[in-house]
N, CA, C and O atoms as a Tinker XYZ file with bonds, in Angstrom:
   528  protein
     1  N     63.911000  135.134000  118.723000    73     2
     2  CA    64.814000  134.016000  118.519000    64     1     3
     3  C     66.165000  134.409000  119.139000    63     2     4     5
     4  O     66.627000  135.540000  118.990000    81     3
     5  N     66.770000  133.468000  119.821000    73     3     6
     6  CA    68.041000  133.759000  120.484000    64     5     7
     7  C     69.182000  133.803000  119.470000    63     6     8     9
     8  O     69.074000  133.288000  118.357000    81     7
     9  N     70.277000  134.433000  119.889000    73     7    10
    10  CA    71.458000  134.521000  119.011000    64     9    11
    11  C     72.021000  133.136000  118.706000    63    10    12    13
    12  O     72.450000  132.876000  117.582000    81    11
    13  N     72.023000  132.257000  119.686000    73    11    14
    14  CA    72.548000  130.899000  119.483000    64    13    15
    15  C     71.757000  130.135000  118.444000    63    14    16    17
    16  O     72.334000  129.441000  117.607000    81    15
    17  N     70.433000  130.257000  118.490000    73    15    18
    18  CA    69.585000  129.568000  117.505000    64    17    19
    19  C     69.807000  130.141000  116.109000    63    18    20    21
    20  O     69.855000  129.401000  115.127000    81    19
    21  N     69.943000  131.462000  116.030000    73    19    22
    22  CA    70.172000  132.097000  114.729000    64    21    23
    23  C     71.511000  131.649000  114.136000    63    22    24    25
    24  O     71.597000  131.356000  112.944000    81    23
    25  N     72.539000  131.599000  114.958000    73    23    26
    26  CA    73.855000  131.134000  114.486000    64    25    27
    27  C     73.765000  129.691000  114.012000    63    26    28    29
    28  O     74.334000  129.342000  112.978000    81    27
    29  N     73.061000  128.858000  114.752000    73    27    30
    30  CA    72.892000  127.451000  114.368000    64    29    31
    31  C     72.176000  127.341000  113.020000    63    30    32    33
    32  O     72.567000  126.529000  112.182000    81    31
    33  N     71.142000  128.139000  112.803000    73    31    34
    34  CA    70.406000  128.121000  111.536000    64    33    35
    35  C     71.295000  128.583000  110.382000    63    34    36    37
    36  O     71.251000  128.008000  109.294000    81    35
    37  N     72.091000  129.609000  110.614000    73    35    38
    38  CA    72.988000  130.112000  109.560000    64    37    39
    39  C     74.015000  129.053000  109.173000    63    38    40    41
    40  O     74.218000  128.793000  107.987000    81    39
    41  N     74.668000  128.435000  110.169000    73    39    42
    42  CA    75.672000  127.417000  109.858000    64    41    43
    43  C     75.053000  126.183000  109.211000    63    42    44    45
    44  O     75.664000  125.582000  108.328000    81    43
    45  N     73.857000  125.799000  109.635000    73    43    46
    46  CA    73.177000  124.650000  109.019000    64    45    47
    47  C     72.845000  124.963000  107.559000    63    46    48    49
    48  O     72.979000  124.100000  106.691000    81    47
    49  N     72.412000  126.196000  107.290000    73    47    50
    50  CA    72.106000  126.591000  105.910000    64    49    51
    51  C     73.349000  126.554000  105.029000    63    50    52    53
    52  O     73.297000  126.088000  103.891000    81    51
    53  N     74.463000  127.045000  105.560000    73    51    54
    54  CA    75.715000  127.022000  104.801000    64    53    55
    55  C     76.130000  125.588000  104.499000    63    54    56    57
    56  O     76.526000  125.280000  103.375000    81    55
    57  N     76.042000  124.710000  105.492000    73    55    58
    58  CA    76.425000  123.304000  105.294000    64    57    59
    59  C     75.525000  122.623000  104.276000    63    58    60    61
    60  O     76.010000  121.888000  103.416000    81    59
    61  N     74.233000  122.856000  104.362000    73    59    62
    62  CA    73.300000  122.238000  103.414000    64    61    63
    63  C     73.497000  122.767000  102.007000    63    62    64    65
    64  O     73.406000  122.011000  101.039000    81    63
    65  N     73.765000  124.052000  101.885000    73    63    66
    66  CA    73.978000  124.640000  100.565000    64    65    67
    67  C     75.219000  124.037000   99.910000    63    66    68    69
    68  O     75.168000  123.651000   98.742000    81    67
    69  N     76.319000  123.950000  100.632000    73    67    70
    70  CA    77.547000  123.361000  100.088000    64    69    71
    71  C     77.384000  121.894000   99.756000    63    70    72    73
    72  O     77.795000  121.442000   98.688000    81    71
    73  N     76.783000  121.150000  100.671000    73    71    74
    74  CA    76.568000  119.722000  100.438000    64    73    75
    75  C     75.599000  119.463000   99.305000    63    74    76    77
    76  O     75.782000  118.536000   98.517000    81    75
    77  N     74.566000  120.288000   99.225000    73    75    78
    78  CA    73.581000  120.137000   98.153000    64    77    79
    79  C     74.175000  120.439000   96.792000    63    78    80    81
    80  O     73.879000  119.755000   95.812000    81    79
    81  N     75.010000  121.461000   96.727000    73    79    82
    82  CA    75.667000  121.812000   95.464000    64    81    83
    83  C     76.592000  120.695000   95.017000    63    82    84    85
    84  O     76.600000  120.319000   93.845000    81    83
    85  N     77.369000  120.167000   95.948000    73    83    86
    86  CA    78.279000  119.055000   95.623000    64    85    87
    87  C     77.495000  117.843000   95.139000    63    86    88    89
    88  O     77.862000  117.223000   94.141000    81    87
    89  N     76.423000  117.504000   95.836000    73    87    90
    90  CA    75.607000  116.352000   95.440000    64    89    91
    91  C     75.011000  116.556000   94.053000    63    90    92    93
    92  O     74.955000  115.614000   93.262000    81    91
    93  N     74.565000  117.771000   93.748000    73    91    94
    94  CA    73.991000  118.061000   92.438000    64    93    95
    95  C     75.018000  117.906000   91.324000    63    94    96    97
    96  O     74.719000  117.327000   90.280000    81    95
    97  N     76.219000  118.415000   91.538000    73    95    98
    98  CA    77.282000  118.286000   90.535000    64    97    99
    99  C     77.615000  116.817000   90.302000    63    98   100   101
   100  O     77.727000  116.388000   89.153000    81    99
   101  N     77.775000  116.044000   91.365000    73    99   102
   102  CA    78.094000  114.616000   91.219000    64   101   103
   103  C     76.970000  113.872000   90.502000    63   102   104   105
   104  O     77.234000  112.987000   89.688000    81   103
   105  N     75.737000  114.220000   90.794000    73   103   106
   106  CA    74.597000  113.588000   90.128000    64   105   107
   107  C     74.596000  113.886000   88.635000    63   106   108   109
   108  O     74.360000  112.992000   87.822000    81   107
   109  N     74.859000  115.137000   88.270000    73   107   110
   110  CA    74.881000  115.510000   86.854000    64   109   111
   111  C     76.014000  114.816000   86.100000    63   110   112   113
   112  O     75.810000  114.334000   84.986000    81   111
   113  N     77.202000  114.760000   86.696000    73   111   114
   114  CA    78.336000  114.096000   86.048000    64   113   115
   115  C     78.034000  112.621000   85.846000    63   114   116   117
   116  O     78.286000  112.070000   84.774000    81   115
   117  N     77.497000  111.986000   86.873000    73   115   118
   118  CA    77.201000  110.557000   86.789000    64   117   119
   119  C     76.107000  110.269000   85.762000    63   118   120   121
   120  O     76.210000  109.295000   85.016000    81   119
   121  N     75.064000  111.096000   85.710000    73   119   122
   122  CA    73.981000  110.840000   84.747000    64   121   123
   123  C     74.452000  111.082000   83.316000    63   122   124   125
   124  O     74.015000  110.384000   82.401000    81   123
   125  N     75.337000  112.059000   83.105000    73   123   126
   126  CA    75.878000  112.309000   81.773000    64   125   127
   127  C     76.686000  111.105000   81.289000    63   126   128   129
   128  O     76.573000  110.697000   80.134000    81   127
   129  N     77.492000  110.550000   82.172000    73   127   130
   130  CA    78.313000  109.385000   81.820000    64   129   131
   131  C     77.428000  108.173000   81.497000    63   130   132   133
   132  O     77.698000  107.448000   80.539000    81   131
   133  N     76.382000  107.955000   82.286000    73   131   134
   134  CA    75.475000  106.831000   82.043000    64   133   135
   135  C     74.744000  106.993000   80.706000    63   134   136   137
   136  O     74.545000  106.021000   79.978000    81   135
   137  N     74.347000  108.229000   80.394000    73   135   138
   138  CA    73.675000  108.475000   79.117000    64   137   139
   139  C     74.604000  108.148000   77.955000    63   138   140   141
   140  O     74.193000  107.519000   76.981000    81   139
   141  N     75.852000  108.576000   78.061000    73   139   142
   142  CA    76.808000  108.288000   76.998000    64   141   143
   143  C     77.042000  106.785000   76.868000    63   142   144   145
   144  O     77.162000  106.279000   75.752000    81   143
   145  N     77.109000  106.069000   77.979000    73   143   146
   146  CA    77.323000  104.614000   77.900000    64   145   147
   147  C     76.145000  103.926000   77.210000    63   146   148   149
   148  O     76.329000  102.914000   76.535000    81   147
   149  N     74.944000  104.466000   77.376000    73   147   150
   150  CA    73.779000  103.894000   76.676000    64   149   151
   151  C     73.821000  104.208000   75.187000    63   150   152   153
   152  O     73.459000  103.364000   74.367000    81   151
   153  N     74.258000  105.415000   74.828000    73   151   154
   154  CA    74.252000  105.842000   73.427000    64   153   155
   155  C     75.466000  105.358000   72.648000    63   154   156   157
   156  O     75.348000  105.032000   71.467000    81   155
   157  N     76.625000  105.306000   73.283000    73   155   158
   158  CA    77.872000  104.937000   72.602000    64   157   159
   159  C     77.996000  103.417000   72.622000    63   158   160   161
   160  O     78.723000  102.847000   73.436000    81   159
   161  N     77.274000  102.779000   71.717000    73   159   162
   162  CA    77.138000  101.327000   71.761000    64   161   163
   163  C     78.207000  100.564000   70.974000    63   162   164   165
   164  O     78.378000   99.362000   71.179000    81   163
   165  N     78.910000  101.227000   70.101000    73   163   166
   166  CA    79.951000  100.538000   69.327000    64   165   167
   167  C     81.250000  100.540000   70.120000    63   166   168   169
   168  O     81.556000  101.498000   70.830000    81   167
   169  N     82.016000   99.445000   69.989000    73   167   170
   170  CA    83.257000   99.289000   70.749000    64   169   171
   171  C     84.431000   99.010000   69.830000    63   170   172   173
   172  O     84.294000   98.374000   68.785000    81   171
   173  N     85.573000   99.497000   70.241000    73   171   174
   174  CA    86.840000   99.184000   69.592000    64   173   175
   175  C     87.919000   99.303000   70.657000    63   174   176   177
   176  O     87.631000   99.608000   71.814000    81   175
   177  N     89.147000   99.062000   70.264000    73   175   178
   178  CA    90.252000   99.272000   71.198000    64   177   179
   179  C     91.095000  100.435000   70.691000    63   178   180   181
   180  O     91.165000  100.701000   69.491000    81   179
   181  N     91.719000  101.104000   71.617000    73   179   182
   182  CA    92.574000  102.218000   71.269000    64   181   183
   183  C     93.871000  102.137000   72.048000    63   182   184   185
   184  O     93.987000  101.361000   72.997000    81   183
   185  N     94.837000  102.932000   71.650000    73   183   186
   186  CA    96.147000  102.947000   72.292000    64   185   187
   187  C     96.384000  104.315000   72.914000    63   186   188   189
   188  O     96.134000  105.345000   72.287000    81   187
   189  N     96.862000  104.317000   74.136000    73   187   190
   190  CA    97.186000  105.575000   74.798000    64   189   191
   191  C     98.435000  106.146000   74.131000    63   190   192   193
   192  O     99.484000  105.503000   74.096000    81   191
   193  N     98.307000  107.368000   73.601000    73   191   194
   194  CA    99.414000  107.984000   72.872000    64   193   195
   195  C    100.034000  109.155000   73.632000    63   194   196   197
   196  O    101.129000  109.606000   73.296000    81   195
   197  N     99.339000  109.643000   74.649000    73   195   198
   198  CA    99.872000  110.757000   75.428000    64   197   199
   199  C     99.264000  110.719000   76.812000    63   198   200   201
   200  O     98.123000  110.294000   76.996000    81   199
   201  N    100.046000  111.173000   77.791000    73   199   202
   202  CA    99.573000  111.223000   79.174000    64   201   203
   203  C    100.051000  112.527000   79.796000    63   202   204   205
   204  O    101.215000  112.905000   79.661000    81   203
   205  N     99.134000  113.210000   80.480000    73   203   206
   206  CA    99.514000  114.393000   81.252000    64   205   207
   207  C     99.274000  114.085000   82.721000    63   206   208   209
   208  O     98.134000  113.902000   83.147000    81   207
   209  N    100.354000  114.028000   83.494000    73   207   210
   210  CA   100.238000  113.740000   84.924000    64   209   211
   211  C     99.523000  114.881000   85.623000    63   210   212   213
   212  O     99.747000  116.055000   85.329000    81   211
   213  N     98.669000  114.512000   86.547000    73   211   214
   214  CA    97.893000  115.526000   87.228000    64   213   215
   215  C     98.463000  115.960000   88.561000    63   214   216   217
   216  O     98.478000  117.154000   88.859000    81   215
   217  N     98.927000  115.038000   89.362000    73   215   218
   218  CA    99.415000  115.381000   90.692000    64   217   219
   219  C     98.290000  115.429000   91.704000    63   218   220   221
   220  O     97.272000  114.754000   91.551000    81   219
   221  N     98.482000  116.236000   92.745000    73   219   222
   222  CA    97.518000  116.285000   93.838000    64   221   223
   223  C     96.293000  117.137000   93.539000    63   222   224   225
   224  O     95.217000  116.870000   94.073000    81   223
   225  N     96.432000  118.152000   92.701000    73   223   226
   226  CA    95.332000  119.082000   92.493000    64   225   227
   227  C     94.652000  118.976000   91.136000    63   226   228   229
   228  O     93.595000  119.573000   90.931000    81   227
   229  N     95.234000  118.233000   90.214000    73   227   230
   230  CA    94.667000  118.108000   88.879000    64   229   231
   231  C     94.622000  116.632000   88.487000    63   230   232   233
   232  O     95.495000  115.860000   88.885000    81   231
   233  N     93.614000  116.235000   87.711000    73   231   234
   234  CA    93.527000  114.830000   87.304000    64   233   235
   235  C     94.558000  114.478000   86.226000    63   234   236   237
   236  O     95.010000  115.337000   85.468000    81   235
   237  N     94.910000  113.204000   86.183000    73   235   238
   238  CA    95.728000  112.689000   85.096000    64   237   239
   239  C     94.834000  112.562000   83.864000    63   238   240   241
   240  O     93.716000  112.055000   83.962000    81   239
   241  N     95.311000  113.014000   82.716000    73   239   242
   242  CA    94.535000  112.960000   81.479000    64   241   243
   243  C     95.292000  112.105000   80.474000    63   242   244   245
   244  O     96.509000  112.227000   80.336000    81   243
   245  N     94.556000  111.229000   79.766000    73   243   246
   246  CA    95.168000  110.414000   78.719000    64   245   247
   247  C     94.504000  110.725000   77.377000    63   246   248   249
   248  O     93.308000  111.008000   77.310000    81   247
   249  N     95.304000  110.664000   76.316000    73   247   250
   250  CA    94.823000  110.800000   74.942000    64   249   251
   251  C     94.907000  109.426000   74.309000    63   250   252   253
   252  O     95.947000  108.771000   74.374000    81   251
   253  N     93.821000  108.987000   73.699000    73   251   254
   254  CA    93.732000  107.639000   73.122000    64   253   255
   255  C     93.442000  107.752000   71.637000    63   254   256   257
   256  O     92.532000  108.472000   71.225000    81   255
   257  N     94.216000  107.041000   70.842000    73   255   258
   258  CA    93.999000  106.978000   69.391000    64   257   259
   259  C     93.336000  105.645000   69.073000    63   258   260   261
   260  O     93.794000  104.591000   69.513000    81   259
   261  N     92.253000  105.703000   68.305000    73   259   262
   262  CA    91.517000  104.502000   67.918000    64   261   263
   263  C     91.115000  104.610000   66.455000    63   262   264   265
   264  O     91.144000  105.695000   65.873000    81   263
   265  N     90.740000  103.484000   65.866000    73   263   266
   266  CA    90.413000  103.451000   64.446000    64   265   267
   267  C     89.040000  102.826000   64.242000    63   266   268   269
   268  O     88.707000  101.812000   64.855000    81   267
   269  N     88.249000  103.447000   63.371000    73   267   270
   270  CA    86.932000  102.927000   62.999000    64   269   271
   271  C     86.819000  102.998000   61.481000    63   270   272   273
   272  O     86.938000  104.076000   60.899000    81   271
   273  N     86.594000  101.875000   60.847000    73   271   274
   274  CA    86.445000  101.790000   59.382000    64   273   275
   275  C     87.606000  102.451000   58.645000    63   274   276   277
   276  O     87.397000  103.151000   57.654000    81   275
   277  N     88.810000  102.234000   59.120000    73   275   278
   278  CA    90.000000  102.747000   58.457000    64   277   279
   279  C     90.320000  104.211000   58.733000    63   278   280   281
   280  O     91.307000  104.732000   58.213000    81   279
   281  N     89.506000  104.882000   59.538000    73   279   282
   282  CA    89.732000  106.294000   59.870000    64   281   283
   283  C     90.206000  106.384000   61.320000    63   282   284   285
   284  O     89.599000  105.800000   62.217000    81   283
   285  N     91.301000  107.126000   61.540000    73   283   286
   286  CA    91.826000  107.292000   62.893000    64   285   287
   287  C     91.162000  108.471000   63.599000    63   286   288   289
   288  O     90.917000  109.522000   63.007000    81   287
   289  N     90.879000  108.261000   64.882000    73   287   290
   290  CA    90.302000  109.299000   65.731000    64   289   291
   291  C     91.118000  109.374000   67.014000    63   290   292   293
   292  O     91.916000  108.486000   67.316000    81   291
   293  N     90.901000  110.452000   67.763000    73   291   294
   294  CA    91.581000  110.588000   69.038000    64   293   295
   295  C     90.613000  111.223000   70.039000    63   294   296   297
   296  O     89.890000  112.164000   69.711000    81   295
   297  N     90.613000  110.701000   71.244000    73   295   298
   298  CA    89.811000  111.291000   72.315000    64   297   299
   299  C     90.687000  111.418000   73.551000    63   298   300   301
   300  O     91.721000  110.760000   73.660000    81   299
   301  N     90.268000  112.262000   74.472000    73   299   302
   302  CA    91.000000  112.377000   75.726000    64   301   303
   303  C     90.012000  112.434000   76.881000    63   302   304   305
   304  O     88.869000  112.868000   76.732000    81   303
   305  N     90.487000  111.982000   78.033000    73   303   306
   306  CA    89.611000  111.888000   79.186000    64   305   307
   307  C     90.470000  111.858000   80.443000    63   306   308   309
   308  O     91.587000  111.341000   80.422000    81   307
   309  N     89.955000  112.409000   81.534000    73   307   310
   310  CA    90.674000  112.304000   82.798000    64   309   311
   311  C     90.491000  110.895000   83.353000    63   310   312   313
   312  O     89.418000  110.303000   83.238000    81   311
   313  N     91.541000  110.374000   83.950000    73   311   314
   314  CA    91.522000  109.009000   84.472000    64   313   315
   315  C     90.790000  108.990000   85.806000    63   314   316   317
   316  O     91.128000  109.752000   86.712000    81   315
   317  N     89.799000  108.133000   85.930000    73   315   318
   318  CA    89.031000  107.989000   87.172000    64   317   319
   319  C     89.815000  107.130000   88.153000    63   318   320   321
   320  O     90.659000  106.318000   87.772000    81   319
   321  N     89.505000  107.337000   89.431000    73   319   322
   322  CA    90.203000  106.630000   90.494000    64   321   323
   323  C     89.211000  105.875000   91.368000    63   322   324   325
   324  O     88.029000  106.214000   91.433000    81   323
   325  N     89.717000  104.846000   92.037000    73   323   326
   326  CA    88.937000  104.098000   93.021000    64   325   327
   327  C     89.763000  104.024000   94.298000    63   326   328   329
   328  O     90.993000  104.059000   94.256000    81   327
   329  N     89.086000  103.923000   95.421000    73   327   330
   330  CA    89.791000  103.777000   96.697000    64   329   331
   331  C     90.041000  102.301000   96.966000    63   330   332   333
   332  O     89.171000  101.456000   96.754000    81   331
   333  N     91.246000  102.011000   97.435000    73   331   334
   334  CA    91.618000  100.644000   97.782000    64   333   335
   335  C     92.156000  100.659000   99.210000    63   334   336   337
   336  O     93.001000  101.483000   99.558000    81   335
   337  N     91.663000   99.752000  100.017000    73   335   338
   338  CA    92.081000   99.697000  101.424000    64   337   339
   339  C     93.527000   99.221000  101.535000    63   338   340   341
   340  O     93.950000   98.298000  100.840000    81   339
   341  N     94.266000   99.869000  102.419000    73   339   342
   342  CA    95.615000   99.419000  102.789000    64   341   343
   343  C     95.451000   98.676000  104.103000    63   342   344   345
   344  O     94.933000   99.231000  105.072000    81   343
   345  N     95.891000   97.424000  104.143000    73   343   346
   346  CA    95.675000   96.605000  105.335000    64   345   347
   347  C     96.984000   96.148000  105.949000    63   346   348   349
   348  O     97.965000   95.894000  105.249000    81   347
   349  N     96.983000   96.052000  107.239000    73   347   350
   350  CA    98.064000   95.447000  107.998000    64   349   351
   351  C     97.478000   94.159000  108.540000    63   350   352   353
   352  O     96.832000   94.150000  109.587000    81   351
   353  N     97.710000   93.061000  107.811000    73   351   354
   354  CA    97.004000   91.823000  108.116000    64   353   355
   355  C     95.545000   92.027000  107.750000    63   354   356   357
   356  O     95.248000   92.489000  106.648000    81   355
   357  N     94.616000   91.689000  108.660000    73   355   358
   358  CA    93.196000   91.882000  108.369000    64   357   359
   359  C     92.676000   93.278000  108.730000    63   358   360   361
   360  O     91.510000   93.585000  108.481000    81   359
   361  N     93.530000   94.123000  109.312000    73   359   362
   362  CA    93.086000   95.422000  109.817000    64   361   363
   363  C     93.357000   96.531000  108.788000    63   362   364   365
   364  O     94.504000   96.739000  108.393000    81   363
   365  N     92.314000   97.238000  108.357000    73   363   366
   366  CA    92.536000   98.360000  107.437000    64   365   367
   367  C     93.193000   99.529000  108.183000    63   366   368   369
   368  O     92.731000   99.933000  109.250000    81   367
   369  N     94.268000  100.060000  107.610000    73   367   370
   370  CA    94.981000  101.165000  108.265000    64   369   371
   371  C     94.992000  102.433000  107.411000    63   370   372   373
   372  O     95.534000  103.455000  107.830000    81   371
   373  N     94.401000  102.375000  106.224000    73   371   374
   374  CA    94.367000  103.544000  105.351000    64   373   375
   375  C     93.771000  103.187000  104.018000    63   374   376   377
   376  O     93.191000  102.116000  103.840000    81   375
   377  N     93.921000  104.099000  103.083000    73   375   378
   378  CA    93.440000  103.831000  101.731000    64   377   379
   379  C     94.327000  104.537000  100.722000    63   378   380   381
   380  O     94.968000  105.544000  101.024000    81   379
   381  N     94.350000  103.987000   99.521000    73   379   382
   382  CA    95.102000  104.603000   98.439000    64   381   383
   383  C     94.194000  104.726000   97.226000    63   382   384   385
   384  O     93.205000  104.003000   97.099000    81   383
   385  N     94.537000  105.642000   96.343000    73   383   386
   386  CA    93.778000  105.828000   95.117000    64   385   387
   387  C     94.426000  105.006000   94.014000    63   386   388   389
   388  O     95.637000  105.077000   93.805000    81   387
   389  N     93.610000  104.224000   93.308000    73   387   390
   390  CA    94.073000  103.344000   92.242000    64   389   391
   391  C     93.350000  103.729000   90.958000    63   390   392   393
   392  O     92.136000  103.929000   90.967000    81   391
   393  N     94.083000  103.834000   89.856000    73   391   394
   394  CA    93.473000  104.197000   88.577000    64   393   395
   395  C     92.559000  103.082000   88.074000    63   394   396   397
   396  O     92.866000  101.899000   88.217000    81   395
   397  N     91.431000  103.482000   87.483000    73   395   398
   398  CA    90.470000  102.519000   86.945000    64   397   399
   399  C     90.969000  101.857000   85.662000    63   398   400   401
   400  O     90.597000  100.721000   85.367000    81   399
   401  N     91.803000  102.556000   84.900000    73   399   402
   402  CA    92.360000  102.014000   83.666000    64   401   403
   403  C     93.868000  102.254000   83.678000    63   402   404   405
   404  O     94.346000  103.159000   84.363000    81   403
   405  N     94.622000  101.447000   82.923000    73   403   406
   406  CA    96.056000  101.749000   82.809000    64   405   407
   407  C     96.217000  103.081000   82.082000    63   406   408   409
   408  O     95.460000  103.386000   81.161000    81   407
   409  N     97.193000  103.863000   82.494000    73   407   410
   410  CA    97.308000  105.187000   81.886000    64   409   411
   411  C     98.690000  105.456000   81.296000    63   410   412   413
   412  O     99.015000  106.600000   80.980000    81   411
   413  N     99.483000  104.442000   81.151000    73   411   414
   414  CA   100.814000  104.623000   80.574000    64   413   415
   415  C    100.724000  104.621000   79.043000    63   414   416   417
   416  O     99.898000  103.916000   78.464000    81   415
   417  N    101.566000  105.402000   78.409000    73   415   418
   418  CA   101.612000  105.461000   76.947000    64   417   419
   419  C    101.915000  104.068000   76.399000    63   418   420   421
   420  O    102.815000  103.381000   76.883000    81   419
   421  N    101.156000  103.662000   75.390000    73   419   422
   422  CA   101.342000  102.363000   74.766000    64   421   423
   423  C    100.328000  101.315000   75.207000    63   422   424   425
   424  O    100.152000  100.305000   74.527000    81   423
   425  N     99.667000  101.538000   76.324000    73   423   426
   426  CA    98.668000  100.573000   76.790000    64   425   427
   427  C     97.429000  100.632000   75.909000    63   426   428   429
   428  O     97.119000  101.665000   75.316000    81   427
   429  N     96.725000   99.501000   75.835000    73   427   430
   430  CA    95.497000   99.384000   75.064000    64   429   431
   431  C     94.301000   99.485000   76.000000    63   430   432   433
   432  O     94.285000   98.864000   77.063000    81   431
   433  N     93.297000  100.270000   75.604000    73   431   434
   434  CA    92.078000  100.422000   76.392000    64   433   435
   435  C     90.862000  100.283000   75.481000    63   434   436   437
   436  O     90.953000  100.475000   74.268000    81   435
   437  N     89.721000   99.946000   76.088000    73   435   438
   438  CA    88.483000   99.837000   75.317000    64   437   439
   439  C     87.870000  101.215000   75.121000    63   438   440   441
   440  O     87.819000  102.023000   76.049000    81   439
   441  N     87.403000  101.476000   73.896000    73   439   442
   442  CA    86.791000  102.755000   73.549000    64   441   443
   443  C     85.361000  102.489000   73.090000    63   442   444   445
   444  O     85.131000  101.665000   72.205000    81   443
   445  N     84.401000  103.191000   73.696000    73   443   446
   446  CA    83.005000  103.129000   73.258000    64   445   447
   447  C     82.737000  104.400000   72.454000    63   446   448   449
   448  O     83.066000  105.502000   72.893000    81   447
   449  N     82.138000  104.238000   71.277000    73   447   450
   450  CA    81.888000  105.415000   70.441000    64   449   451
   451  C     80.470000  105.404000   69.893000    63   450   452   453
   452  O     79.800000  104.372000   69.868000    81   451
   453  N     80.036000  106.564000   69.461000    73   451   454
   454  CA    78.706000  106.748000   68.900000    64   453   455
   455  C     78.693000  106.166000   67.484000    63   454   456   457
   456  O     79.481000  106.602000   66.645000    81   455
   457  N     77.828000  105.201000   67.196000    73   455   458
   458  CA    77.843000  104.557000   65.876000    64   457   459
   459  C     77.644000  105.533000   64.716000    63   458   460   461
   460  O     78.210000  105.334000   63.641000    81   459
   461  N     76.857000  106.570000   64.918000    73   459   462
   462  CA    76.600000  107.528000   63.839000    64   461   463
   463  C     77.690000  108.587000   63.703000    63   462   464   465
   464  O     77.767000  109.274000   62.685000    81   463
   465  N     78.537000  108.722000   64.734000    73   463   466
   466  CA    79.618000  109.704000   64.704000    64   465   467
   467  C     80.799000  109.175000   65.524000    63   466   468   469
   468  O     80.918000  109.495000   66.707000    81   467
   469  N     81.674000  108.367000   64.907000    73   467   470
   470  CA    82.772000  107.732000   65.642000    64   469   471
   471  C     83.759000  108.710000   66.276000    63   470   472   473
   472  O     84.592000  108.297000   67.082000    81   471
   473  N     83.686000  109.994000   65.933000    73   471   474
   474  CA    84.591000  110.956000   66.566000    64   473   475
   475  C     84.181000  111.248000   68.013000    63   474   476   477
   476  O     84.968000  111.805000   68.778000    81   475
   477  N     82.972000  110.880000   68.384000    73   475   478
   478  CA    82.499000  111.050000   69.759000    64   477   479
   479  C     82.693000  109.733000   70.488000    63   478   480   481
   480  O     82.072000  108.725000   70.152000    81   479
   481  N     83.575000  109.752000   71.504000    73   479   482
   482  CA    83.920000  108.509000   72.179000    64   481   483
   483  C     84.257000  108.755000   73.645000    63   482   484   485
   484  O     84.603000  109.865000   74.049000    81   483
   485  N     84.144000  107.684000   74.426000    73   483   486
   486  CA    84.575000  107.683000   75.819000    64   485   487
   487  C     85.344000  106.395000   76.081000    63   486   488   489
   488  O     85.216000  105.424000   75.335000    81   487
   489  N     86.133000  106.392000   77.132000    73   487   490
   490  CA    86.869000  105.190000   77.512000    64   489   491
   491  C     85.933000  104.310000   78.331000    63   490   492   493
   492  O     85.493000  104.703000   79.411000    81   491
   493  N     85.630000  103.128000   77.820000    73   491   494
   494  CA    84.563000  102.293000   78.356000    64   493   495
   495  C     84.788000  101.861000   79.803000    63   494   496   497
   496  O     83.827000  101.791000   80.569000    81   495
   497  N     86.003000  101.576000   80.193000    73   495   498
   498  CA    86.260000  101.060000   81.539000    64   497   499
   499  C     86.638000  102.149000   82.532000    63   498   500   501
   500  O     86.964000  101.852000   83.681000    81   499
   501  N     86.597000  103.373000   82.112000    73   499   502
   502  CA    87.011000  104.509000   82.948000    64   501   503
   503  C     85.796000  105.117000   83.635000    63   502   504   505
   504  O     85.460000  106.279000   83.406000    81   503
   505  N     85.137000  104.322000   84.479000    73   503   506
   506  CA    83.900000  104.777000   85.112000    64   505   507
   507  C     84.146000  105.078000   86.588000    63   506   508   509
   508  O     84.900000  104.381000   87.267000    81   507
   509  N     83.503000  106.109000   87.056000    73   507   510
   510  CA    83.624000  106.514000   88.445000    64   509   511
   511  C     83.465000  108.014000   88.550000    63   510   512   513
   512  O     83.283000  108.702000   87.546000    81   511
   513  N     83.534000  108.518000   89.770000    73   511   514
   514  CA    83.352000  109.943000   89.996000    64   513   515
   515  C     84.686000  110.608000   90.334000    63   514   516   517
   516  O     84.980000  111.706000   89.861000    81   515
   517  N     85.475000  109.942000   91.142000    73   515   518
   518  CA    86.712000  110.550000   91.656000    64   517   519
   519  C     87.808000  110.549000   90.591000    63   518   520   521
   520  O     88.061000  109.521000   89.962000    81   519
   521  N     88.465000  111.706000   90.386000    73   519   522
   522  CA    89.563000  111.766000   89.430000    64   521   523
   523  C     90.756000  112.571000   89.952000    63   522   524   525
   524  O     91.712000  112.799000   89.211000    81   523
   525  N     90.715000  112.996000   91.197000    73   523   526
   526  CA    91.864000  113.692000   91.798000    64   525   527
   527  C     92.132000  113.071000   93.144000    63   526   528
   528  O     93.055000  113.489000   93.843000    81   527
């Protein structure tokens, strides 16, 4: 086998390994979220009581306080993002990241929780993969 072919095989293996690992992680995160949405069937509303800004390298995290049967609970979650096209007239010239849910302190968000254990909850409208 020539040196060029061997180098090509090595670089292809590295690319597939990295891409495969990334795809596996994204698949696991997405399936975990879908499972929770199926199990956490009870809904209530909660209020954002704290926010930690993430910046470029870390996700923004919000803490939400909600009440079930007179008992207060709190959960926290990183805010998911969606891409939105920036257009100059009809022509797309870029994209920006937009939060899936409002993340300012005082805003109200929907909370899905486990009926048998209301302390386990997720933010119902905070769906997606991207958070940085």
